[in-house]
N, C-alpha and C positions, 0 to 999 in steps of 0.2 A: 310319246311323240311318234307318228307316223309317216310314214313316206309314198305317195305311192306313184306309180310309172302307168302313164296312161299312152295307147298308140293309137292314133286317130289315121282317119283317112283310108286309104287300099282301094280295091277294086266294088266291096260291099259297101264301107263308107260306115262299117260298125267300130264302135270302141271297145277296146279289150283294155282291162286295167288288174293292176298286180298291187298289193300293198305288202310294205314291210314296215315292223316294228325297230326304230332306230334304237331302243332301250336294251335289244338284246345286242347291240354292236356298242367295237369301242367310242371313249369321249372324244378322240380325234379325229374317225369320220363323220359324227353330231355335229363336231365344229365344223367339216369342210361343209358339208350341208347348209349348215346356219349361214354359213359365209356366202356359199351361194346363193342362197333366197335374200341374203341381205344387199347386193346390190343391184343398181337401177337394172330396168331389162334395158335391152340393145335392140334395135330393129335389125330383123333378118332380111331379107331380100326372099322374095315371092317365089317358090320354085315352079317352073313352067313346066314340070312333072304332073300331070294329072294323075290323079290317084293314086300318088306316093306316099306310103304310111311314114307317121312322124311321129316321134318322142315326145313325151311333155311329163315333168315331175312337176305334182303336185305338195307342197307343204305349207301346214298352218295357213291354207286358205289362196296361197300365192300360186302359179304356173308358170313355169320357166321352161321354153323348149330346150330339148337336151343339147344340142349342136349348138347351144349359143355359150357356151363353157367348155372348157377343158378339165375334163373330171380326175382325178387325182388316181392312182392307181388302184388303191384299195374302193373310191368311189365307183369305178371304170364296172372292177369286178361286181360290185351289189349293183350296177344298174343291169348286167349283163345274168346276174341270179334273178332279178327281178325280170327280165325282157321272157325269161324261160318259164315264169310263172303266168304269166298273162291268159286273161281269158276273159269272156265277156260278162 
């Protein structure tokens, strides 16, 4: 089970990505990830800021904007870890 973090936008407009193997994490975190991706997507207002970086998570072919849900403490920690590993 792989979770992918995607950073899109920014001045250059290039995407950065980081992957994390969820098999190395506790079952509770895996269940939280599955729960987030089982929810229907909420429409988000468009950002008025041009070139603003946006973050998305991809899991089992489904993409969800990070700002569309409130992650748990453990999930937030995983996202931060993945942000530090973002690469082109």
